[in-house]
Residue frames as qw, qx, qy, qz and C-alpha x, y, z in Angstrom:
[[0.000, 0.890, 0.456, 0.000, 0.00, 0.00, 0.00],
 [0.440, 0.024, -0.008, 0.897, 1.41, 3.38, -0.88],
 [0.193, -0.455, -0.200, -0.846, -1.66, 5.47, -0.10],
 [0.151, -0.288, -0.774, 0.543, -3.46, 6.26, 3.12],
 [0.258, -0.449, -0.343, -0.784, -7.00, 7.48, 3.31],
 [0.001, 0.141, 0.740, -0.658, -9.11, 8.33, 6.31],
 [0.132, -0.584, -0.727, -0.336, -12.86, 8.35, 6.69],
 [0.132, -0.639, 0.026, -0.757, -12.63, 11.34, 9.01],
 [0.787, -0.574, -0.139, -0.180, -13.11, 9.27, 12.15],
 [0.302, 0.549, -0.633, 0.455, -10.34, 9.46, 14.72],
 [0.647, -0.341, -0.646, 0.217, -9.99, 7.34, 17.82],
 [0.200, -0.746, 0.112, -0.626, -10.72, 9.34, 20.94],
 [0.253, 0.087, -0.776, 0.570, -9.56, 9.07, 24.52],
 [0.229, -0.566, -0.769, 0.189, -12.12, 9.02, 27.32],
 [0.121, -0.613, -0.243, 0.742, -11.81, 12.80, 27.75],
 [0.505, 0.799, 0.285, -0.157, -12.57, 13.40, 24.05],
 [0.037, -0.787, 0.474, 0.392, -8.99, 14.21, 23.07],
 [0.772, 0.484, -0.365, -0.193, -7.52, 12.56, 20.00],
 [0.868, -0.355, 0.334, 0.097, -5.84, 9.24, 20.79],
 [0.229, 0.774, -0.548, -0.218, -2.28, 9.04, 19.46],
 [0.941, 0.188, -0.277, 0.040, -0.69, 5.98, 17.93],
 [0.666, -0.673, 0.275, 0.165, 2.03, 4.73, 20.28],
 [0.383, -0.412, 0.665, 0.491, 4.27, 3.16, 17.62],
 [0.709, 0.623, 0.039, -0.327, 3.81, 3.48, 13.88],
 [0.551, -0.252, 0.671, 0.428, 5.84, 0.99, 11.82],
 [0.532, 0.756, 0.136, -0.357, 5.89, 2.32, 8.29],
 [0.804, 0.276, 0.347, 0.396, 7.36, 1.34, 4.95],
 [0.055, 0.927, -0.169, -0.331, 10.01, 3.61, 3.41],
 [0.910, 0.219, 0.240, 0.257, 11.68, 2.00, 0.40],
 [0.585, 0.399, 0.088, 0.700, 13.53, 4.94, -1.17],
 [0.315, -0.440, -0.270, 0.797, 14.79, 8.31, 0.09],
 [0.197, 0.433, -0.102, -0.874, 13.24, 10.23, -2.81],
 [0.259, 0.068, -0.730, -0.629, 10.87, 9.88, -5.72],
 [0.744, -0.015, 0.173, -0.645, 7.72, 7.78, -5.96],
 [0.003, 0.147, -0.983, -0.113, 6.99, 4.07, -6.10],
 [0.522, -0.189, -0.543, -0.629, 3.85, 2.20, -7.17],
 [0.759, -0.369, -0.518, -0.142, 3.55, -0.05, -4.12],
 [0.641, -0.305, -0.405, 0.576, 5.82, 1.41, -1.42],
 [0.146, -0.980, -0.096, 0.093, 6.11, 4.66, 0.46],
 [0.620, 0.388, -0.179, 0.658, 9.21, 6.76, -0.13],
 [0.387, -0.219, -0.442, 0.779, 10.70, 9.15, 2.41],
 [0.145, -0.120, -0.058, -0.980, 8.67, 12.21, 1.34],
 [0.601, -0.342, -0.529, -0.492, 5.46, 10.14, 1.57],
 [0.644, -0.290, -0.631, 0.322, 6.49, 8.67, 4.90],
 [0.214, -0.056, -0.311, 0.924, 7.32, 12.08, 6.39],
 [0.349, -0.217, -0.226, -0.883, 3.97, 13.48, 5.24],
 [0.684, -0.345, -0.580, -0.276, 2.03, 10.57, 6.70],
 [0.538, -0.224, -0.574, 0.575, 3.90, 10.68, 10.02],
 [0.015, 0.033, -0.154, 0.987, 3.15, 14.41, 10.28],
 [0.510, -0.262, -0.378, -0.727, -0.52, 13.73, 9.51],
 [0.743, -0.320, -0.581, -0.089, -0.95, 10.82, 11.94],
 [0.172, -0.726, 0.373, -0.551, 1.20, 12.34, 14.72],
 [0.880, -0.237, -0.406, 0.069, 2.28, 9.06, 16.38],
 [0.540, -0.814, 0.203, 0.066, 4.37, 9.16, 19.53],
 [0.397, -0.505, 0.679, 0.353, 7.07, 7.13, 17.76],
 [0.800, 0.536, -0.042, -0.268, 7.63, 6.02, 14.16],
 [0.560, -0.383, 0.669, 0.303, 9.92, 3.28, 12.92],
 [0.569, 0.614, -0.307, -0.452, 10.82, 3.19, 9.24],
 [0.703, -0.154, 0.690, 0.081, 11.22, -0.27, 7.70],
 [0.753, 0.463, 0.454, 0.116, 12.02, -1.78, 4.31],
 [0.085, 0.903, -0.225, -0.356, 14.64, 0.76, 3.29],
 [0.846, 0.479, -0.087, 0.218, 16.86, 0.11, 0.27],
 [0.691, -0.563, 0.075, 0.446, 20.38, -0.05, 1.70],
 [0.563, 0.165, 0.316, 0.746, 21.80, 1.53, -1.45],
 [0.066, 0.707, 0.387, 0.588, 19.59, 4.62, -1.25],
 [0.452, -0.870, -0.157, -0.123, 19.89, 5.93, 2.33],
 [0.063, 0.756, -0.529, 0.379, 22.67, 7.46, 4.40],
 [0.392, 0.092, -0.848, 0.344, 24.36, 5.29, 6.99],
 [0.440, -0.565, -0.698, -0.024, 21.99, 4.35, 9.82],
 [0.391, -0.534, -0.362, 0.657, 23.27, 6.82, 12.45],
 [0.112, -0.104, 0.228, 0.961, 23.51, 9.66, 9.93],
 [0.248, -0.381, -0.646, -0.613, 19.99, 9.03, 8.65],
 [0.422, -0.618, -0.635, 0.191, 18.59, 8.97, 12.17],
 [0.274, -0.395, -0.139, 0.866, 20.19, 12.38, 12.75],
 [0.080, -0.112, -0.466, -0.874, 18.50, 13.66, 9.58],
 [0.378, -0.517, -0.715, -0.281, 15.15, 12.29, 10.80],
 [0.403, -0.549, -0.482, 0.551, 15.65, 13.84, 14.23],
 [0.131, -0.233, 0.097, 0.959, 16.34, 17.21, 12.58],
 [0.177, -0.268, -0.646, -0.693, 13.34, 16.80, 10.27],
 [0.487, -0.593, -0.603, -0.217, 10.99, 16.26, 13.21],
 [0.371, -0.038, -0.473, 0.798, 12.62, 18.63, 15.72],
 [0.264, -0.200, 0.001, -0.943, 9.51, 20.86, 15.61],
 [0.768, -0.283, -0.352, -0.454, 7.41, 17.96, 16.95],
 [0.503, -0.499, 0.628, -0.320, 7.47, 15.55, 19.88],
 [0.962, 0.207, 0.000, -0.180, 7.54, 12.58, 17.49],
 [0.428, -0.556, 0.680, 0.215, 10.49, 10.20, 17.79],
 [0.835, 0.515, -0.030, -0.193, 11.30, 8.97, 14.27],
 [0.268, -0.620, 0.711, 0.195, 14.07, 6.54, 13.44],
 [0.620, 0.320, -0.649, -0.303, 15.12, 3.77, 11.08],
 [0.907, -0.293, 0.223, -0.205, 14.31, 0.33, 12.40],
 [0.220, 0.612, -0.757, -0.056, 17.04, -2.30, 12.31],
 [0.756, 0.001, -0.648, -0.087, 17.45, -6.05, 12.45],
 [0.523, -0.135, -0.703, 0.463, 16.98, -7.36, 15.98],
 [0.156, -0.299, 0.180, -0.924, 15.11, -4.28, 17.18],
 [0.291, -0.440, -0.840, 0.129, 12.75, -5.07, 20.06],
 [0.189, -0.353, 0.045, -0.915, 10.02, -2.70, 21.15],
 [0.012, 0.241, 0.848, -0.471, 7.75, -2.99, 24.17],
 [0.340, -0.305, -0.420, -0.784, 4.05, -2.78, 23.46],
 [0.184, 0.115, 0.753, -0.621, 1.57, -2.56, 26.29],
 [0.294, -0.228, -0.694, -0.616, -1.65, -4.05, 24.98]]
């Protein structure tokens, strides 16, 4: 899927405030351009800004198209410095805690 649509309904907390996604795991095949079936970095950034998750992990990156892992995470941190969203590249062996 390389497109996201909403029906205008947003999950709400008990107090009526918008419920935020705790962890968004999102596809990001290439750092630029478009792809028929995958998100690329510009698409991914736009969707993260729209959904406003607490944390976003990018997966499925082409290793030939992105900066080194640490460098790219610095770029992502700079890109989202105006938000409270933690965005980073996922990596093999990454474990995240989910409270269900």
